N, C-alpha and C positions, 0 to 999 in steps of 0.2 A: 274158558270163555263161549260160548255157544254161535257156533253158527249163524249170520242172519239170515232171513228166507226173503227174496227178493220183493220188493213188496206191493208188487202184483198177485202176487199169494194171499194176500192178504183175504176180501174175498171174491165170491164166483163172477159181481162186473168189472172190479178190477181183469179178471184171469180174463175175459172176456174182451172186454174193452183192449188189450194185450195183445191178441189171440193167441192168447197160454196153452200151455197143454199138461195136463195131467190127469193121471193111472191111479186107477187099482188094483192090489196085487192085496194074495193072498198066501199071508202066515204059513196053514198048514199045503192043501191042495195044490200051492205055486200056479195059482190061478193069478190072468192079468187083463183087461184090458183097459181102455182109453175109454176115459167121464166126459159123456155125453157134459159141459155146463150147462143149453140152453134148455138139456131137460130138467136137468138135476133145478136150474134158480126158475122156471115158474114153476115146481112145486117147494122148493123152501123158502123163494124171493134173494132177489140181489145182496144182499149184505148179511148172505151166508158163509164162514169158510169154513176151507177144507181144514184151513194147520193146525195140528195137534191132534184129529180124529181120528178115530179107530168106529167099526162094529163089525159085528157076528157075520160072516162072511155067507155072500148073497151072489158067490159067481159058482159057487158048487153045492147042487140041494144036500143036505143034512150036510155037509163042511162044517165040526166045531169049530176053524180057526177065523180068526181074526183078521179083516180090512183094513188094507194102509193105504196110506196115499203118496201117489212121490209127483216130480216136477217135473213138465223139462228142460234144463240150460247144457244144453250140448251132450248131457245124459240124461235118465231119472235119478235126482236124489229125495230123498225122506224129505216130508214136506212137511215134516216136525222139528221140535224146540228140543236141544239135546239137554236141558232141566228138564224139559217135560218124560223124555226114556227115562232119565236117571231119578225123577219119582215117579215112574210109576214101576219102575220096578227095586226099588226103596218099602215101597204098600204090596208086594206084596211078596217082599222077603220079611213082611214087618208080620202080616200076615201069617207065615207059616212057624211065626217064631223062630225066624234063622239071625 
């Protein structure tokens, strides 16, 4: 059974309204920083969701890693659902012929 994400993590608007904290981190350079939810909302809109998202590293110039997002719930926890992680793993193994 997949872990349930808090309702406030659904969109930028709900995260801002709840006073939630989201952090971005890199799988390669291991840098991290808090996400400015207001600035991001101004760029992409309040209905945008960071759930199950990742992008190429923007924390360290030239880093080939992936940025992923965590939400604060006592400690920082992954802002992704287990079935998405399993699908990405299956897809990458399929591409390698494993």
